[in-house]
Rosetta silent file (secondary structure, phi, psi, omega in degrees, C-alpha in Angstrom):
SEQUENCE: MDDRQLLRYSRHLLLDDLGIEGQQKLLDAHALILGAGGLGSPVALYLASAGVGRLTIVDDDTVDLTNLQRQIMHTEARVGQAKVDSARQAIAAINPDVIVDTIAERVDAERLTSLMAHADIALDCTDNFATRQALNQACVATGKPLVSGAAIGFDGQISVYDPRDAASPCYACVFPPTQEVEEARCSTMGVFAPIVGMVGTLQAAEALKVLCGVGTPLVSRLLLIDARGAEFNEMRLQRDPACPVCGHGPSRKN
SCORE:     score description
SCORE:     0.000 S_00000001
   1 L     0.000  139.899  176.065    0.000    0.000    0.000 S_00000001
   2 L   -88.716  179.190 -175.606    1.174    3.515   -0.760 S_00000001
   3 H   -61.435  -38.282 -179.610    0.759    6.515    1.575 S_00000001
   4 H   -64.231  -42.060  178.871   -2.568    7.502    0.025 S_00000001
   5 H   -67.707  -37.071  177.496   -3.997    4.023    0.569 S_00000001
   6 H   -60.590  -36.380  178.152   -2.709    3.948    4.140 S_00000001
   7 H   -74.919  -46.473 -178.580   -4.667    7.128    4.760 S_00000001
   8 H   -57.343  -43.716 -174.253   -7.795    6.051    2.855 S_00000001
   9 L  -102.238   20.828 -174.308   -8.070    2.741    4.713 S_00000001
  10 H   -59.085  -33.354 -178.906   -6.689    3.968    8.047 S_00000001
  11 H   -72.609  -24.784  170.641   -9.892    3.123    9.949 S_00000001
  12 H   -74.156  -40.951 -176.622   -9.578   -0.481    8.805 S_00000001
  13 H   -63.934  -24.968  179.386   -5.902   -0.541    9.715 S_00000001
  14 L   -76.735  -13.523  179.479   -6.802    0.468   13.284 S_00000001
  15 L   -81.284  120.590 -177.820   -8.881   -2.703   13.706 S_00000001
  16 L   -59.004  -35.974 -178.219   -6.751   -5.376   15.384 S_00000001
  17 L   -73.532  -17.171 -174.824   -8.671   -8.172   13.616 S_00000001
  18 L  -113.217  -70.557  173.654   -8.103   -6.622   10.187 S_00000001
  19 H    61.492 -165.772 -177.632   -5.043   -4.352   10.087 S_00000001
  20 H   -64.237  -41.674 -177.882   -2.605   -4.000    7.194 S_00000001
  21 H   -63.246  -44.740  179.502   -2.621   -7.704    6.371 S_00000001
  22 H   -66.216  -40.961  179.082   -6.398   -7.874    6.129 S_00000001
  23 H   -63.969  -37.704  178.026   -6.629   -4.697    4.073 S_00000001
  24 H   -64.394  -35.551  176.031   -4.055   -6.050    1.648 S_00000001
  25 H   -61.617  -39.475  178.241   -6.196   -9.163    1.231 S_00000001
  26 H   -66.174  -44.494 -179.923   -9.105   -6.919    0.272 S_00000001
  27 H   -61.166  -30.334 -178.879   -7.004   -4.956   -2.202 S_00000001
  28 L   -89.359   -4.785 -171.715   -5.943   -8.229   -3.828 S_00000001
  29 L   -85.970  158.054  178.087   -9.471   -9.691   -3.861 S_00000001
  30 E  -132.412  116.925 -179.638  -11.903  -10.122   -6.737 S_00000001
  31 E  -113.145  138.225  173.360  -15.643  -10.309   -6.022 S_00000001
  32 E  -101.633  127.537  179.222  -18.429  -11.145   -8.467 S_00000001
  33 E  -113.861  115.747 -179.630  -21.736   -9.378   -7.813 S_00000001
  34 E   -99.531  103.002 -177.115  -24.739  -10.862   -9.579 S_00000001
  35 L   112.111  125.809 -177.918  -27.409   -8.168   -9.683 S_00000001
  36 L  -120.208   39.819 -178.652  -27.031   -4.379   -9.525 S_00000001
  37 L  -107.241 -129.969 -175.217  -30.371   -3.490   -7.981 S_00000001
  38 L   -62.310  -44.170  177.560  -31.612   -3.103   -4.415 S_00000001
  39 L   -80.442  -41.901 -177.533  -29.182   -5.584   -2.875 S_00000001
  40 H   -63.275  -27.370 -179.190  -26.376   -5.062   -5.356 S_00000001
  41 H   -62.681  -59.118  178.644  -26.296   -1.318   -4.670 S_00000001
  42 H   -65.731  -33.120  177.642  -25.101   -1.416   -1.032 S_00000001
  43 H   -59.373  -53.629 -176.924  -23.009   -4.499   -1.751 S_00000001
  44 H   -63.826  -43.121 -176.624  -21.081   -2.848   -4.578 S_00000001
  45 H   -67.413  -40.410 -179.995  -20.700    0.503   -2.823 S_00000001
  46 H   -74.109  -37.544  176.906  -19.449   -0.980    0.449 S_00000001
  47 H   -64.780  -39.349  179.057  -17.079   -3.448   -1.196 S_00000001
  48 H   -67.288  -46.599 -178.575  -15.670   -0.605   -3.284 S_00000001
  49 H   -64.991  -31.164  179.613  -15.346    1.793   -0.358 S_00000001
  50 H   -77.026  -14.341  174.691  -13.697   -0.951    1.711 S_00000001
  51 L   100.802   17.328  173.600  -11.082   -1.428   -0.992 S_00000001
  52 L   -61.808  123.942 -165.954  -11.909   -4.722   -2.685 S_00000001
  53 L   -67.684  -32.204 -177.669   -9.577   -4.427   -5.639 S_00000001
  54 E  -139.783  132.873  176.734  -11.705   -5.853   -8.446 S_00000001
  55 E  -123.574  130.647  169.641  -15.455   -6.136   -8.888 S_00000001
  56 E  -107.801  119.577 -176.074  -17.267   -7.970  -11.664 S_00000001
  57 E  -113.514  125.160 -175.897  -20.880   -6.775  -11.839 S_00000001
  58 E  -118.068  122.344  177.274  -23.424   -8.765  -13.838 S_00000001
  59 L  -167.884  134.342 -177.544  -26.893   -7.413  -14.664 S_00000001
  60 L  -102.970    9.418 -174.276  -28.844   -7.219  -17.925 S_00000001
  61 L   -97.676  167.510  174.970  -31.363   -4.578  -16.784 S_00000001
  62 E  -113.840  159.352 -179.142  -31.564   -0.808  -17.233 S_00000001
  63 L   -72.111  129.276  179.137  -32.246    1.862  -14.622 S_00000001
  64 L  -120.267  152.951 -178.743  -35.947    2.652  -14.235 S_00000001
  65 H   -57.519  -34.169 -179.392  -37.590    5.450  -12.265 S_00000001
  66 H   -69.070  -17.618  179.330  -39.296    2.860  -10.021 S_00000001
  67 H   -71.570  -27.620 -165.486  -35.865    1.529   -8.989 S_00000001
  68 H   -70.665  -13.179  177.381  -34.803    4.752   -7.298 S_00000001
  69 H   -65.734  -20.907 -174.393  -36.939    4.221   -4.184 S_00000001
  70 L  -144.539  -19.540 -174.871  -34.416    1.608   -2.971 S_00000001
  71 L   -92.472   84.363 -166.048  -31.554    1.121   -5.469 S_00000001
  72 L   -70.883   -8.482  178.692  -29.216    3.723   -4.025 S_00000001
  73 L   -77.945  -18.496 -173.890  -26.417    3.183   -6.552 S_00000001
  74 L  -107.065  161.003 -178.458  -28.491    4.741   -9.350 S_00000001
  75 L  -130.949  164.334  178.929  -29.735    8.280   -9.938 S_00000001
  76 H   -63.626  -31.165  179.103  -32.561    9.946  -11.838 S_00000001
  77 H   -67.209  -18.393 -177.358  -30.015   11.326  -14.291 S_00000001
  78 H  -106.730   13.888  174.600  -29.071    7.749  -15.234 S_00000001
  79 L   -59.258  131.656 -178.206  -32.586    6.443  -15.899 S_00000001
  80 L    96.828  -18.157  176.926  -32.458    4.389  -19.102 S_00000001
  81 L   -76.653  156.862  170.923  -28.782    3.496  -18.730 S_00000001
  82 E   -62.064  137.318 -178.088  -27.623   -0.059  -18.251 S_00000001
  83 H   -60.602  -34.029  179.998  -27.439   -0.721  -14.519 S_00000001
  84 H   -67.803  -33.914  177.194  -23.872   -1.982  -14.826 S_00000001
  85 H   -70.419  -40.723  175.876  -22.807    1.293  -16.464 S_00000001
  86 H   -61.754  -41.154  178.800  -24.566    3.275  -13.744 S_00000001
  87 H   -61.965  -42.440  179.670  -22.839    1.091  -11.148 S_00000001
  88 H   -59.115  -42.600  179.448  -19.443    1.766  -12.689 S_00000001
  89 H   -65.173  -42.000 -179.196  -20.028    5.530  -12.417 S_00000001
  90 H   -64.711  -41.827 -179.769  -21.187    5.281   -8.797 S_00000001
  91 H   -67.687  -41.413  179.863  -18.182    3.180   -7.796 S_00000001
  92 H   -61.142  -32.940 -179.966  -15.734    5.465   -9.590 S_00000001
  93 H   -71.437  -25.279 -179.343  -17.088    8.417   -7.615 S_00000001
  94 H   -92.957  -45.301 -177.863  -16.386    6.615   -4.330 S_00000001
  95 L  -148.936   91.948 -176.866  -13.159    4.767   -5.090 S_00000001
  96 L   -68.027   -9.857  179.559  -11.612    5.217   -8.542 S_00000001
  97 L   -77.718  -17.885 -178.216   -8.863    2.709   -7.711 S_00000001
  98 L   -73.820  131.947  175.010  -11.288   -0.222   -7.880 S_00000001
  99 E   -83.253  125.821 -177.487  -11.237   -2.138  -11.167 S_00000001
 100 E  -119.179  117.657  172.741  -14.809   -2.696  -12.344 S_00000001
 101 E  -101.351  134.197 -177.768  -15.694   -5.282  -14.984 S_00000001
 102 E  -121.853  141.915  178.211  -19.276   -5.129  -16.231 S_00000001
 103 E  -131.538  107.077 -177.262  -21.383   -7.741  -18.001 S_00000001
 104 L   -96.349   64.151  179.998  -24.733   -6.471  -19.283 S_00000001
 105 L  -154.541  160.436  175.308  -26.265   -9.821  -20.156 S_00000001
 106 L   -83.582  128.154 -172.811  -28.221  -12.681  -18.624 S_00000001
 107 L  -112.747  150.799  177.804  -25.767  -15.440  -17.735 S_00000001
 108 L  -106.057 -178.014 -175.982  -26.200  -19.179  -17.276 S_00000001
 109 H   -62.201  -37.921 -179.761  -24.363  -21.652  -15.014 S_00000001
 110 H   -64.224  -44.449  179.347  -21.678  -22.346  -17.611 S_00000001
 111 H   -67.087  -39.684  179.195  -20.868  -18.660  -18.054 S_00000001
 112 H   -66.160  -36.901  177.375  -20.944  -18.089  -14.308 S_00000001
 113 H   -62.910  -41.044  177.349  -18.579  -21.007  -13.741 S_00000001
 114 H   -62.672  -41.586  179.342  -16.142  -19.438  -16.183 S_00000001
 115 H   -68.470  -40.303 -177.853  -16.410  -16.096  -14.359 S_00000001
 116 H   -70.410  -19.154  176.250  -16.060  -17.651  -10.909 S_00000001
 117 L   -62.463  -21.832 -177.622  -12.849  -19.370  -11.957 S_00000001
 118 L  -109.252   -0.636 -178.650  -11.253  -15.899  -11.785 S_00000001
 119 L  -108.997  162.857  179.788  -13.091  -14.548   -8.705 S_00000001
 120 L   -98.975  -24.000 -176.378  -12.581  -15.160   -4.996 S_00000001
 121 E  -158.366  152.030  177.023  -16.180  -14.822   -3.835 S_00000001
 122 E  -119.970  145.796  175.242  -19.677  -14.379   -5.260 S_00000001
 123 E  -123.095  118.092 -179.013  -22.537  -12.268   -3.949 S_00000001
 124 E   -87.092  107.544 -179.266  -26.044  -13.261   -4.983 S_00000001
 125 L  -121.561   31.179 -177.194  -28.082  -10.062   -5.281 S_00000001
 126 L   -96.373  175.726  173.532  -30.697  -11.343   -7.724 S_00000001
 127 L  -127.686   27.399 -175.778  -34.429  -11.913   -7.397 S_00000001
 128 L  -124.651  121.584 -173.862  -34.605  -14.899   -9.739 S_00000001
 129 H   -62.960  -43.248 -178.506  -34.627  -18.470   -8.380 S_00000001
 130 H   -64.046  -39.107  179.078  -33.127  -20.085  -11.488 S_00000001
 131 H   -68.581  -37.087  175.263  -30.274  -17.573  -11.568 S_00000001
 132 H   -59.799  -44.087  179.866  -29.589  -18.167   -7.877 S_00000001
 133 H   -64.548  -39.074  179.438  -29.319  -21.875   -8.572 S_00000001
 134 H   -63.950  -41.556  179.180  -26.983  -21.250  -11.506 S_00000001
 135 H   -67.771  -40.421  177.000  -24.666  -19.117   -9.370 S_00000001
 136 H   -60.038  -44.081  178.985  -24.688  -21.710   -6.595 S_00000001
 137 H   -60.140  -40.849  179.319  -23.772  -24.414   -9.101 S_00000001
 138 H   -65.499  -40.417 -179.514  -20.896  -22.277  -10.357 S_00000001
 139 H   -67.927  -40.341  177.226  -19.605  -21.660   -6.828 S_00000001
 140 H   -64.673  -42.677 -178.310  -19.725  -25.357   -5.946 S_00000001
 141 H   -63.525  -32.614 -176.981  -17.967  -26.256   -9.204 S_00000001
 142 H  -102.226   -3.457  179.667  -15.151  -23.779   -8.546 S_00000001
 143 L    68.705   34.064 -177.636  -14.996  -24.169   -4.757 S_00000001
 144 L  -110.339  142.545  179.683  -15.741  -20.486   -4.125 S_00000001
 145 L   -68.711  149.287 -179.120  -17.837  -19.059   -1.254 S_00000001
 146 E  -125.834  126.596  174.203  -21.263  -17.587   -1.976 S_00000001
 147 E  -105.462  112.563 -173.052  -22.959  -14.848    0.038 S_00000001
 148 E  -111.227  132.355  177.512  -26.666  -15.021   -0.726 S_00000001
 149 E  -133.340  155.880  177.365  -29.266  -12.431    0.198 S_00000001
 150 E  -151.787  150.121  179.022  -32.940  -11.878   -0.536 S_00000001
 151 E  -154.207  139.542  173.906  -35.541   -9.271    0.389 S_00000001
 152 E  -157.700  145.825 -177.934  -39.206   -8.663   -0.324 S_00000001
 153 E    60.636 -124.773  176.359  -41.845   -6.672    1.501 S_00000001
 154 L  -105.099    8.013 -171.137  -40.501   -6.035    5.018 S_00000001
 155 E  -114.859  145.999  177.178  -38.566   -9.328    5.171 S_00000001
 156 E  -144.238  164.329  176.583  -35.028  -10.318    4.315 S_00000001
 157 E  -150.077  154.987 -179.724  -32.632  -13.224    4.664 S_00000001
 158 E  -153.715  142.708  174.785  -28.919  -13.843    4.285 S_00000001
 159 E  -153.168  163.938  175.700  -26.545  -16.787    4.497 S_00000001
 160 E  -117.774  127.464  177.864  -23.034  -17.798    3.459 S_00000001
 161 E  -113.301  116.953 -172.510  -22.491  -21.044    1.554 S_00000001
 162 L  -124.606  101.823 -177.946  -18.843  -22.100    1.539 S_00000001
 163 L   -65.440  -11.388  176.625  -17.867  -25.280   -0.357 S_00000001
 164 L   -76.023  -15.886  179.411  -14.423  -25.133    1.269 S_00000001
 165 L  -100.478  117.184 -175.138  -16.115  -26.082    4.549 S_00000001
 166 L   -60.960  -25.671 -178.692  -17.091  -29.766    4.597 S_00000001
 167 L   -89.376  -10.301 -174.614  -20.020  -29.071    6.923 S_00000001
 168 L   -77.454  130.387  170.601  -21.423  -26.170    4.925 S_00000001
 169 L   -72.106  163.804  168.307  -24.565  -26.748    2.866 S_00000001
 170 L  -100.574  174.117 -177.950  -24.850  -25.190   -0.551 S_00000001
 171 H   -58.291  -36.692 -177.616  -27.817  -23.071   -1.619 S_00000001
 172 H   -71.844  -22.832  174.315  -29.436  -26.104   -3.277 S_00000001
 173 H   -64.306  -37.975 -175.477  -29.291  -28.082   -0.006 S_00000001
 174 H   -88.368  -38.929  179.970  -31.540  -25.472    1.591 S_00000001
 175 L  -125.504   85.317 -174.622  -33.617  -24.514   -1.451 S_00000001
 176 L   -56.284  137.701 -177.911  -33.713  -27.576   -3.740 S_00000001
 177 L   -65.322  -17.267 -178.920  -33.723  -26.679   -7.443 S_00000001
 178 L   -87.898   -9.103 -176.510  -36.622  -29.083   -8.056 S_00000001
 179 L   -72.589  151.390  176.668  -39.003  -27.385   -5.615 S_00000001
 180 L   -76.717  125.590 -177.435  -41.914  -25.339   -6.872 S_00000001
 181 L  -126.432  129.040  173.833  -41.183  -21.672   -6.297 S_00000001
 182 L   -93.786  111.035 -176.558  -43.542  -18.746   -6.742 S_00000001
 183 L   -63.391  126.989  177.348  -41.332  -15.845   -7.766 S_00000001
 184 L   -99.973  110.512 -176.553  -41.916  -12.814   -5.541 S_00000001
 185 L  -101.739  141.943  177.169  -41.301   -9.657   -7.576 S_00000001
 186 H   -60.597  -31.789 -176.118  -40.898   -6.147   -6.202 S_00000001
 187 H   -68.039  -22.096 -179.158  -43.121   -4.883   -9.014 S_00000001
 188 H  -113.933  -29.511 -176.036  -46.076   -6.874   -7.699 S_00000001
 189 H   -97.060  -24.704 -175.190  -45.287   -7.498   -4.004 S_00000001
 190 L    81.913  158.845  178.356  -43.643   -4.208   -3.043 S_00000001
 191 E  -151.391  132.090  176.827  -40.502   -3.766   -0.962 S_00000001
 192 L   -70.876  121.362 -170.032  -39.713   -1.566    2.049 S_00000001
 193 H   -49.969  -48.549 -175.128  -36.806    0.581    0.888 S_00000001
 194 H   -69.935  -18.238 -175.724  -34.417    0.083    3.845 S_00000001
 195 H   -64.351  -35.412  178.094  -34.765   -3.739    3.949 S_00000001
 196 H   -69.640  -31.011  175.354  -32.601   -4.133    0.839 S_00000001
 197 H   -68.895  -39.021  178.933  -30.026   -1.863    2.468 S_00000001
 198 H   -63.106  -47.313 -178.733  -30.085   -3.939    5.649 S_00000001
 199 H   -70.262  -46.089 -178.011  -29.586   -7.201    3.772 S_00000001
 200 H   -63.062  -38.741  178.021  -27.113   -5.814    1.233 S_00000001
 201 H   -65.012  -40.396  176.489  -24.971   -4.197    3.911 S_00000001
 202 H   -65.684  -37.081  175.762  -24.846   -7.482    5.810 S_00000001
 203 H   -60.402  -45.282  178.416  -23.898   -9.273    2.596 S_00000001
 204 H   -60.830  -43.362  179.620  -21.010   -6.864    2.117 S_00000001
 205 H   -61.662  -43.830  179.724  -19.928   -7.371    5.736 S_00000001
 206 H   -64.481  -40.208  178.639  -20.012  -11.157    5.373 S_00000001
 207 H   -63.261  -43.574  178.898  -18.011  -11.006    2.143 S_00000001
 208 H   -63.427  -40.453  177.963  -15.350   -8.793    3.738 S_00000001
 209 H   -61.925  -44.667  179.571  -15.141  -11.155    6.725 S_00000001
 210 H   -63.743  -45.050 -177.558  -14.698  -14.175    4.467 S_00000001
 211 H   -64.910  -34.161 -178.391  -12.067  -12.454    2.323 S_00000001
 212 H   -92.564  -14.282 -174.365  -10.083  -11.317    5.395 S_00000001
 213 L    71.554   36.301 -175.812  -10.647  -14.393    7.531 S_00000001
 214 L  -109.741  138.175  172.756  -12.189  -12.235   10.265 S_00000001
 215 L    69.437 -161.365 -178.133  -14.932  -13.203   12.690 S_00000001
 216 L  -119.077  104.218 -179.727  -17.509  -15.967   12.221 S_00000001
 217 L   -66.192  165.531 -179.250  -19.321  -15.892    8.871 S_00000001
 218 L   -79.883   47.128  176.742  -22.952  -16.978    8.499 S_00000001
 219 E   -79.402  134.365 -178.415  -21.937  -20.448    7.272 S_00000001
 220 L    63.299   20.341  177.336  -24.571  -23.114    8.059 S_00000001
 221 E  -137.569  140.699  175.824  -26.815  -20.332    9.402 S_00000001
 222 E  -115.979  115.813  179.562  -29.694  -18.437    7.813 S_00000001
 223 E   -91.208  124.197 -178.990  -30.332  -14.990    9.273 S_00000001
 224 E  -108.048  131.636 -176.808  -33.960  -13.867    8.956 S_00000001
 225 E  -119.454  127.390  174.624  -34.818  -10.169    9.237 S_00000001
 226 E  -115.261   98.559 -176.902  -38.271   -8.750    9.958 S_00000001
 227 L   -68.939  -27.509 -179.372  -38.017   -4.992    9.503 S_00000001
 228 L   -63.101  -41.693 -179.276  -41.640   -4.472   10.509 S_00000001
 229 L  -102.945    3.412 -176.942  -40.950   -5.794   14.024 S_00000001
 230 L    53.340   46.946 -177.265  -37.198   -5.004   14.068 S_00000001
 231 E  -116.814  139.228  175.297  -36.574   -8.705   14.752 S_00000001
 232 E  -120.311  125.878  177.819  -33.598  -10.855   13.797 S_00000001
 233 E  -128.630  154.681 -176.176  -33.890  -14.645   13.970 S_00000001
 234 E  -127.996  136.875  174.664  -31.456  -17.379   13.011 S_00000001
 235 E  -114.924  138.758  175.096  -31.956  -20.868   11.623 S_00000001
 236 E   -84.422  137.782 -177.457  -29.302  -23.573   11.661 S_00000001
 237 L  -115.565  147.781  178.014  -28.723  -25.233    8.296 S_00000001
 238 L  -124.225  148.751  176.716  -27.424  -28.692    7.470 S_00000001
 239 L   -71.935  141.013  178.389  -25.819  -30.089    4.372 S_00000001
 240 L   -96.874  111.333 -178.551  -27.979  -32.511    2.374 S_00000001
 241 L   -63.416  -18.209  178.554  -25.929  -35.617    1.485 S_00000001
 242 L   -99.824   11.557 -179.724  -28.346  -36.280   -1.372 S_00000001
 243 L   -58.346  131.934 -179.600  -28.087  -32.746   -2.785 S_00000001
 244 L   -70.482  -11.250 -177.842  -27.881  -32.894   -6.601 S_00000001
 245 L  -102.210  -53.759 -176.020  -25.305  -30.072   -6.612 S_00000001
 246 L  -109.116   -8.714 -178.302  -22.865  -30.612   -3.719 S_00000001
 247 L  -100.715 -137.093 -177.668  -23.864  -34.093   -2.480 S_00000001
 248 L  -120.164   28.587  178.055  -24.259  -37.422   -4.206 S_00000001
 249 L   -66.873  164.578 -173.256  -27.530  -36.806   -5.984 S_00000001
 250 L   -65.228  -22.780 -175.181  -28.048  -38.181   -9.508 S_00000001
 251 L  -102.543   10.714 -179.154  -27.518  -34.876  -11.340 S_00000001
 252 L   -66.193  137.061  176.880  -24.258  -33.824   -9.666 S_00000001
 253 L   -94.447  123.904  178.243  -21.542  -32.767  -12.120 S_00000001
 254 L   -99.613    0.000    0.000  -18.076  -34.118  -11.223 S_00000001
């Protein structure tokens, strides 16, 4: 780190658990963020401000006026722009040293696996069940940790799935890809603006902890947030030995 970086990240350097060594790990890290909306906004901004050296942001959508109630990375002046381009501008304004790669397309498991081969961690900030499953499959295939978050209405949830930990379930252990899922969309269900900030900020915190090796990540735990009652509850998760993705199920790819 040069003198400017020592000053910029000085409040991290003062933390005994993080310090210079931890900050250097962040500067050397590469995170993939899938989704640049309500969750992706605080995730991208906090990872960038914290000094994660490279971010790959994947989203095929454009900024809409209805997004601005909760997607704090975007502005009214950027309505109509690709969200990844808007994200790049927002990140550059906070920390121009961060390298930002953008992919403005819908990606499948094969493409995500290729991307995750070059990343250290993935953050699931989507609202699409099939895409979540594809990212989980990519993380299991490449042995990379996944920080998954979701929010709708006044409710949110977050967990960390780490294939490097033998006891950790993957996303498919908890939410099997064969289950019937009714997609909950913000456009029809509504979403309380701060809940995506609460979940996204926690996702960023969990990712930074994993990258630095600090604290106890939410591995094998699902944190449930009820913003209406200001309640936080936790569920313990177990790995499914018959999981088709990380276990010995019939459709596992070796």
